[in-house]
C-alpha positions as CSV (number, residue, x, y, z in Angstrom):
1,M,55.7,24.8,20.6
2,V,55.7,24.5,24.0
3,I,52.7,24.4,26.0
4,T,52.7,26.9,29.3
5,D,51.0,26.8,32.4
6,R,48.9,30.0,31.2
7,D,47.9,28.0,27.9
8,I,46.7,25.0,30.3
9,Q,44.8,27.7,32.6
10,K,42.9,28.9,29.2
11,L,41.9,25.8,28.2
12,K,40.5,24.9,31.7
13,E,38.6,28.0,31.4
14,V,37.2,27.2,27.9
15,F,36.8,23.5,28.4
16,P,34.6,22.1,31.2
17,T,35.9,19.5,33.6
18,K,34.1,16.0,34.2
19,D,32.6,16.9,37.4
20,D,31.5,20.5,35.6
21,V,29.8,18.5,33.0
22,R,28.1,16.1,35.6
23,S,26.8,19.0,37.4
24,I,25.6,20.6,34.3
25,V,23.6,17.3,33.1
26,K,22.2,17.1,36.7
27,M,20.8,20.1,36.7
28,E,19.2,19.7,33.5
29,V,17.9,16.6,34.1
30,R,16.3,17.8,37.4
31,T,14.9,20.8,35.7
32,I,13.3,18.2,33.0
33,V,12.3,16.0,35.6
34,R,10.5,19.0,37.5
35,E,8.9,20.2,34.4
36,E,7.5,16.7,33.5
37,L,6.2,16.1,36.9
38,E,4.2,19.6,37.0
39,E,2.8,18.5,33.8
40,L,1.6,15.2,35.1
41,H,0.2,16.9,37.9
42,T,-1.8,19.2,35.7
43,K,-3.1,16.4,33.8
44,V,-3.9,14.3,36.9
45,D,-5.8,17.4,38.5
46,L,-8.0,17.6,35.0
47,I,-8.7,14.1,35.0
48,D,-9.9,14.3,38.7
49,G,-12.0,17.1,37.7
50,K,-13.6,15.0,34.9
51,V,-13.9,12.1,37.0
52,D,-15.8,14.3,39.2
53,Q,-18.1,15.7,36.7
54,V,-18.8,12.0,35.3
55,E,-19.8,10.8,38.8
56,E,-22.1,13.8,39.3
57,T,-23.8,13.1,36.1
58,L,-23.9,9.5,36.8
59,E,-25.6,10.2,40.3
60,E,-28.1,12.6,38.2
61,H,-29.0,9.8,35.7
62,T,-29.3,7.4,38.4
63,R,-31.8,9.5,40.4
64,D,-33.6,10.2,37.4
65,L,-33.7,6.6,36.3
66,N,-34.9,5.5,39.9
67,T,-37.8,8.1,39.4
68,I,-38.9,6.8,36.2
69,K,-38.5,3.2,37.5
70,N,-40.9,4.2,40.4
71,D,-43.3,6.2,38.0
72,V,-43.4,3.3,35.8
73,K,-44.1,0.8,38.5
74,T,-46.8,3.3,40.1
75,N,-48.5,3.8,36.5
76,L,-48.5,-0.1,36.0
77,E,-50.1,-0.9,39.5
78,K,-52.7,1.9,38.5
79,R,-53.3,0.2,35.1
80,M,-53.6,-3.3,36.7
81,K,-56.3,-2.2,39.0
82,L,-58.1,-0.1,36.3
83,E,-58.0,-3.2,34.2
84,V,-59.6,-5.2,37.1
85,R,-62.1,-2.7,37.3
86,V,-63.1,-2.9,33.6
87,N,-63.0,-6.6,33.8
88,Q,-65.5,-6.6,36.6
89,L,-67.8,-4.1,35.1
90,E,-67.8,-6.4,31.6
91,A,-68.7,-9.2,33.7
92,K,-71.6,-7.2,35.1
93,I,-72.7,-6.2,31.5
């Protein structure tokens, strides 16, 4: 059996060359990397959104806590003053 130029040409058409394979692999890798990066960007955006929500909630809770602290302090001062008055009245009786 003799291999002709035509047979070689047919084989070249069917089987990719080394450069063709490299090119295909590079394209596939680029596609995979691009898709993964897009997915990561989406995840980062979601995480950023969650962090923003948590920060807002923390700020609200901090304001609420400061209000409560102030109310406790004010009520404690009023209670102390009231106790002093009661003690003074008891002393008079």
